[in-house]
C-alpha positions as CSV (number, residue, x, y, z in Angstrom):
1,M,-65.2,0.1,26.9
2,I,-64.4,1.7,23.6
3,T,-64.7,-0.6,20.6
4,Q,-62.8,-0.4,17.4
5,A,-65.8,1.1,15.6
6,D,-66.2,3.8,18.3
7,S,-62.6,4.8,18.0
8,A,-62.8,4.9,14.2
9,L,-65.9,7.2,14.4
10,S,-64.3,9.5,17.0
11,S,-61.1,9.9,14.9
12,G,-63.1,10.9,11.8
13,K,-62.0,7.9,9.8
14,R,-64.7,6.1,7.7
15,E,-64.6,2.7,6.2
16,V,-64.9,2.4,2.5
17,A,-68.0,0.5,1.5
18,P,-67.6,-2.6,-0.6
19,R,-68.1,-2.1,-4.4
20,W,-71.3,-4.2,-4.4
21,A,-72.8,-2.1,-1.7
22,V,-72.0,1.1,-3.5
23,A,-73.4,-0.3,-6.8
24,M,-76.6,-1.4,-4.9
25,D,-76.9,2.0,-3.3
26,R,-76.7,3.8,-6.7
27,W,-79.2,1.4,-8.2
28,L,-81.7,1.8,-5.4
29,R,-81.3,5.6,-5.4
30,Y,-82.0,5.6,-9.1
31,L,-85.1,3.5,-8.7
32,T,-86.5,5.5,-5.8
33,E,-85.4,9.0,-6.7
34,D,-84.5,9.5,-10.3
35,L,-86.6,6.9,-12.3
36,G,-88.9,8.7,-14.8
37,G,-87.5,12.2,-14.3
38,G,-89.7,15.2,-14.4
39,P,-90.8,17.7,-11.9
40,R,-91.0,16.8,-8.2
41,V,-94.8,17.0,-7.7
42,I,-95.3,15.3,-4.3
43,R,-93.3,15.5,-1.1
44,I,-91.8,12.4,0.6
45,A,-93.7,13.2,3.8
46,Q,-97.0,13.1,2.0
47,M,-96.2,9.7,0.5
48,I,-95.0,8.3,3.9
49,N,-98.2,9.6,5.6
50,F,-100.3,8.1,2.8
51,H,-98.6,4.8,3.4
52,K,-99.2,5.0,7.1
53,V,-102.9,5.7,6.6
54,I,-103.6,2.9,4.0
55,T,-101.6,0.2,6.0
56,V,-104.5,-0.5,8.3
57,F,-107.0,-0.8,5.4
58,L,-104.6,-3.0,3.5
59,I,-104.1,-5.4,6.4
60,Y,-107.9,-5.5,7.0
61,G,-108.4,-6.1,3.3
62,M,-106.0,-9.1,3.5
63,M,-107.9,-10.4,6.5
64,V,-111.1,-10.3,4.6
65,Y,-109.6,-11.7,1.4
66,F,-107.9,-14.6,3.1
67,D,-110.8,-15.1,5.6
68,N,-108.4,-15.0,8.5
69,Y,-109.8,-13.3,11.6
70,S,-107.4,-15.0,14.1
71,T,-106.1,-13.4,17.2
72,A,-102.7,-12.9,15.6
73,A,-104.3,-11.1,12.6
74,W,-106.2,-8.7,14.8
75,I,-103.1,-8.0,16.9
76,Y,-101.1,-7.4,13.7
77,L,-103.8,-5.0,12.5
78,A,-104.0,-3.2,15.9
79,L,-100.2,-2.8,16.1
80,H,-99.7,-1.5,12.6
81,G,-102.9,0.6,12.7
82,T,-102.0,2.4,16.0
83,Y,-98.4,2.8,14.9
84,G,-99.5,4.5,11.7
85,Y,-101.8,6.9,13.4
86,C,-99.2,7.7,16.1
87,W,-96.8,8.5,13.3
88,L,-99.4,10.9,11.8
89,I,-99.8,12.7,15.2
90,K,-96.0,13.0,15.5
91,D,-95.7,14.3,11.9
92,F,-98.4,17.0,12.5
93,A,-96.9,18.0,15.8
94,F,-93.2,17.9,14.9
95,R,-92.5,18.5,11.2
96,D,-89.3,16.9,9.9
97,S,-87.5,19.1,7.3
98,Y,-85.7,16.0,6.0
99,F,-88.9,14.7,4.4
100,R,-90.0,18.1,2.9
101,P,-88.3,18.0,-0.5
102,G,-90.4,17.0,-3.5
103,E,-90.5,13.6,-5.2
104,E,-90.7,12.8,-8.8
105,R,-93.7,11.2,-10.3
106,S,-92.3,7.7,-10.3
107,Q,-91.5,7.6,-6.6
108,P,-95.0,7.2,-5.2
109,V,-95.6,4.4,-7.7
110,M,-92.4,2.6,-6.5
111,R,-93.4,3.0,-2.8
112,V,-96.9,1.7,-3.3
113,T,-95.7,-1.2,-5.4
114,H,-93.2,-2.0,-2.7
115,T,-95.8,-1.9,0.0
116,I,-98.2,-4.2,-1.9
117,L,-95.6,-6.7,-3.0
118,F,-94.1,-6.9,0.5
119,S,-97.6,-7.4,2.0
120,L,-98.5,-10.1,-0.5
121,Y,-95.1,-11.8,-0.1
122,S,-95.4,-11.8,3.7
123,E,-98.9,-13.3,3.4
124,Y,-97.7,-16.0,0.9
125,K,-94.8,-17.0,3.1
126,G,-97.0,-17.0,6.2
127,V,-95.1,-14.3,8.0
128,I,-98.1,-12.1,8.8
129,F,-100.8,-14.6,9.6
130,V,-99.7,-17.8,11.0
């Protein structure tokens, strides 16, 4: 069964995004790609790999800080830890050229800030450790 979306894709027609979505996309691209300017000193792949490595330590640190060693917390740590290291194995075995261009100096700061804020927000709302 062919849906309307499938027929639109096969005919080459694309829907125009709403204005708010275009504005949000421009704003997010500016924050993550252009903020601060300057030379691109680090590759996106390096930042992603760094994030995957520190995730397991960040989660364990939250377990220690909140004194929560429940089964759910250990499972969460195990899932994210193994996923991160599987990602690293995949990255070393099959390099992805999409992630090879450099980043500006502000991008790593934004990514680390996002990771920390999301982790703390999730903990505050009880999403991670119930």
